C-alpha positions as a printed Julia matrix, in Angstrom:
182×3 Matrix{Float64}:
 -17.5   27.12  21.33
 -19.13  29.51  18.77
 -17.34  31.22  15.78
 -16.86  35.1   16.9
 -20.06  36.75  16.1
 -19.73  40.7   14.85
 -20.32  43.19  17.59
 -19.87  46.72  17.53
 -17.01  48.13  20.14
 -18.56  50.68  22.23
 -16.99  53.95  21.07
 -16.73  55.44  24.34
 -13.17  53.22  25.3
 -12.01  52.03  21.62
  -8.33  52.55  23.04
  -8.81  51.02  26.28
  -9.57  47.37  27.13
 -13.18  46.26  25.59
 -15.04  46.0   28.64
 -18.54  46.04  26.75
 -19.89  46.01  22.91
 -23.4   45.69  21.23
 -24.9   42.6   19.6
 -25.11  43.54  15.94
 -27.73  40.5   15.79
 -30.73  38.84  17.59
 -29.77  35.35  18.71
 -31.89  32.96  19.85
 -33.73  29.15  19.19
 -36.72  28.09  17.16
 -39.04  26.48  19.6
 -42.89  25.86  19.64
 -45.61  28.13  21.14
 -48.52  27.48  22.24
 -51.64  28.01  20.04
 -54.14  30.97  20.58
 -57.3   30.76  18.38
 -57.62  34.43  18.54
 -54.37  35.84  18.27
 -54.48  37.04  14.39
 -50.87  35.88  13.97
 -51.47  32.45  15.24
 -54.75  31.96  12.49
 -52.95  31.53   9.4
 -50.7   28.66  11.17
 -51.16  25.0   11.36
 -51.18  23.9   14.79
 -49.74  20.7   16.1
 -50.19  18.51  19.18
 -47.1   18.57  22.01
 -46.52  15.75  24.7
 -49.11  16.97  26.77
 -51.76  17.36  24.43
 -51.78  20.76  23.94
 -51.75  22.63  20.42
 -48.82  24.52  19.82
 -47.46  26.38  16.56
 -44.14  25.55  15.35
 -41.6   27.48  13.82
 -41.56  30.25  16.89
 -37.99  32.46  17.01
 -37.3   32.76  20.94
 -34.81  35.47  21.42
 -32.08  35.38  24.16
 -30.36  37.77  23.35
 -31.74  40.73  21.24
 -29.76  43.1   18.59
 -28.48  46.51  20.06
 -28.16  44.98  23.58
 -24.78  45.94  25.24
 -22.92  42.91  26.27
 -20.28  42.26  28.33
 -17.87  39.47  29.08
 -18.93  38.45  32.29
 -22.59  38.62  31.89
 -24.49  35.73  30.84
 -28.08  35.41  28.89
 -30.71  32.74  29.29
 -33.98  31.79  28.41
 -35.56  28.93  29.97
 -37.05  25.98  28.24
 -39.27  22.96  28.7
 -38.15  19.73  26.42
 -41.14  17.32  26.53
 -41.28  13.79  25.34
 -43.73  10.53  25.94
 -40.67   8.33  26.48
 -37.77   9.84  29.3
 -35.01   7.84  26.91
 -35.74  10.95  24.4
 -34.83  13.19  26.87
 -30.93  11.69  27.59
 -29.45  14.16  25.35
 -30.5   17.71  24.39
 -29.59  19.18  21.21
 -30.37  22.9   20.45
 -29.63  24.97  17.5
 -28.4   28.49  18.52
 -29.78  30.55  15.83
 -28.86  34.18  14.54
 -31.71  36.89  13.07
 -29.95  39.35  10.99
 -32.81  41.04   9.44
 -34.44  44.52  10.47
 -37.11  43.19  12.79
 -36.76  44.8   16.54
 -38.97  41.9   17.84
 -38.75  38.43  15.3
 -41.11  36.01  16.1
 -41.23  33.35  13.16
 -38.5   31.83  11.49
 -40.3   30.76   8.39
 -41.0   34.65   7.84
 -37.91  36.27   6.27
 -36.2   33.06   7.12
 -33.07  34.37   4.82
 -32.65  36.44   7.33
 -31.93  33.38  10.06
 -28.98  31.69   9.92
 -28.14  28.65  12.13
 -24.7   29.16  14.18
 -24.13  26.13  15.78
 -26.0   23.32  17.55
 -24.96  22.65  21.52
 -25.72  19.24  22.95
 -25.66  18.47  26.63
 -25.78  14.92  28.24
 -28.74  15.08  30.12
 -29.49  11.11  30.84
 -28.78  11.26  34.61
 -31.7   13.76  35.37
 -33.7   12.26  32.5
 -34.09   9.15  34.37
 -35.58  10.81  37.43
 -38.06  12.64  35.86
 -41.54  12.1   37.31
 -44.11  11.63  34.59
 -46.97  14.65  34.14
 -50.51  13.82  32.48
 -52.09  16.0   29.65
 -54.74  15.05  26.97
 -52.84  12.77  25.12
 -51.78  10.69  28.41
 -48.48  10.43  30.46
 -45.52  12.72  29.37
 -41.93  14.0   30.88
 -40.8   17.21  30.87
 -36.67  18.39  31.08
 -36.5   22.25  32.12
 -33.43  23.61  30.72
 -32.01  26.68  30.13
 -30.25  27.97  26.98
 -27.13  30.45  28.22
 -25.46  32.71  26.17
 -22.34  34.61  26.8
 -19.88  36.44  25.21
 -16.09  36.01  25.75
 -13.22  38.75  24.03
 -13.78  36.66  20.92
 -16.17  34.03  20.9
 -19.56  33.32  21.93
 -20.23  30.83  24.42
 -23.55  28.92  24.77
 -24.86  26.12  27.21
 -27.33  24.08  28.38
 -28.15  24.1   31.75
 -30.62  22.04  33.88
 -31.23  22.0   38.12
 -30.45  18.76  39.62
 -30.95  17.91  43.05
 -31.42  21.69  43.63
 -28.08  22.34  41.59
 -27.45  23.88  39.06
 -25.44  21.45  35.85
 -23.94  22.88  32.87
 -23.25  20.3   30.1
 -21.06  18.38  29.4
 -21.48  20.77  26.33
 -20.57  19.71  23.06
 -20.93  22.45  19.99
 -21.26  21.21  16.91
 -20.97  23.28  13.67
């Protein structure tokens, strides 16, 4: 599990058991986003080609939990992602860095803009070898590729942030085994 991330305690029940807190920072991951030529934000960035052959931009920050969100220990915050590779064995395990944005922008979008405000809290690792072996191939502009659909899930206990990677296997949600690397 990740180290405790400071959260503001809701002033309404300070003397009672804390049921909800407010996030002081925005938490998410760095990922790729589709390049859109007429988007002014995208024009100054150099696109790369993904496994499907699509033009993408790196360094996109994808928030999972925004600053000032009321959090409770029973709620999960999740975002869906697709890991694409030319070789399915490269999807036998998944490693995702959970990042924290400590700046003032209410909607941070790029990790290379104001980079000192981003830090890596931990890396979540999941063994996805069983599902990777069953992935059907898809065809894109660069030929065959494989796509592993995952969710990155954050939850907050009384004293800690918990991060997990989930995926569907035969219609059943699987979690981990996940290992956090600090």
